[in-house]
N, C-alpha and C positions, 0 to 999 in steps of 0.2 A: 400480475406484478411478480418479480422474483426477486428475492433477497440476495443480495451481492456484497461483497466487502472488497473495499479498494486502500490499498495502502497509499500514503503520502510519505514524503522524505525532500530536506531540502538541506543543504550546507552552505548557500551562497545567499549574499545581500538580504542579512537578516531572516534567517531560516525560519525563526519562531513565525514572523509574520507572513512568509510565503506559504507554510502549511495552513495558517487560519485562512490566507486568502483562497488555498486551495478547498478547504470546507467550504467556503461560501461559494465557489465557482461549482461545486459538486450539487449543492442546495438547489442551485438556478438549471441544472440540466433540464430538460423537455422530458416530460411522463417520468420523473423519476423524483424521490422523495429522500432527502436525507434524515434517517431516522434516528441514528446515534453515532458518536464518535467518540474515541478511546481519549484516554488521557494522552499526555505529550511526553515523548521519552527523546532522552540525548542519547546518541550510541556513536561508538566509535567507527571509523570508516574500516570498510571491508575492502580487500583487493589492493588499492592504491592508498597506502596508508599515511602518506604526505598530503594531507587535506585536511580542512577543516572538521570538526564533530559534526553530526548530523542532527536534525529535530525530525522523529519519526512519529507517526500516528496510524489509524486505521479509520475507515469511515463504514459504516452500515447504511445501505441505501437500499430502498424498494424501486424497482425500474420496470417500466414496460420495455425499456430499450432491449434489443437483440445484442448478443456476445459484442459483435463485432461494431455494430453501431456505438455501443458503450466505450469499447476501446478507442475507436476514432474520435469520441467525445472527450475520452481523458488526454489522448495526445493533442487534442486543440487545446485544453486548457493549459498544458504544459508549455505550448508553443507562444501562447497567448502570455504567459509569464515569463517568456523570455529565454525557455529551454531551446537548446540546439542540440540536435542529436548528430554528432559527426562521427559515431561508430566508438568510441572510446567508452569501454565498460568499467564500471565501478567508479568512474572519475566523478570530481565535483558536477553539482547541478543545482540548478535554480530550484527547480521543481520537478519532483518524479511522482508520478502516479501509475501503479501497478493494478490492475484487476487481479485480484486474488483467488475469489471464488464467485461464481455465479450459480446461485442454487447448489444443487448437488450435480450439476452438468460436468461431464468429463468432455474435453474437445482437445484437440491437436492437432494444428495446422499452421502453417507460416507465418508468424509474429503473432499467434495467439494459442496460448496453452492455458486449459484449465483443469483443476487448480493450477494456480502459478506453479511453475517446474520447481523452485526454490524456496517458496513458503515454508515449507517442512525444516528448512535447514537455517532460518534466519531469526535470531532472537529479536531482533527488532523489528520483527512482522509478529511474531507470535505472541510476545507480550503484550502489545496493543490490543491484538485481536481475541487475547485471552479476558481483556478488560470488558470486551464486548460479549464476547461466546466462549467461555470456557469449555463448554461440555460440546461445541461444534464439531461435527464428525466431518473431515476434510477426506473426499473420496479418495482411496485409494492408499491413504496415509495413516488415519486414526484420528482421535479427537485430540484438538488443541492443546489441553493441558497435558495431556501424553507426551505430544511431540515437543513442549517445551522441557519437558525432563530430560531430553536427550541432544541440547544444544546449550551451548555456553552463552549464558546472558549477562558475563561479568562486564562486560563493554557498553551496557546498557542502564540508565537510570531513568526514573520519574523525573520529571521536572517540576521544580517548585511551582 
């Protein structure tokens, strides 16, 4: 089993519900156990700013799935939730699942980069990741808590 982290986000059709359903779907993946989940955060949209706020979180899982198998399973969960990938970057989405880390593996192939290429730049990922593993070392980048010191987290807030 490998410890992996998955980011969850939504800003359409009851985003809180979408993220909670995303956690449920992760818990049902074969050869995978949902071991922990972060608090939920509200965050301002990035890129295209004229859209609703996001609900974001991170899940910690133990999985026997290989990275590509896990990514394919995440994409299937997104599709089942109604996500349509039309090539628009940073637009509104029903459910977004990003594979952030897969153990300490570094990987770079079309469609799959580990650690996630933008993990270290995104407060809406680093804050919930810090909830779960503040001292976690992101290969090639540093500790989560230290990475968070270098991003603007003002657009993110813990949900009540």
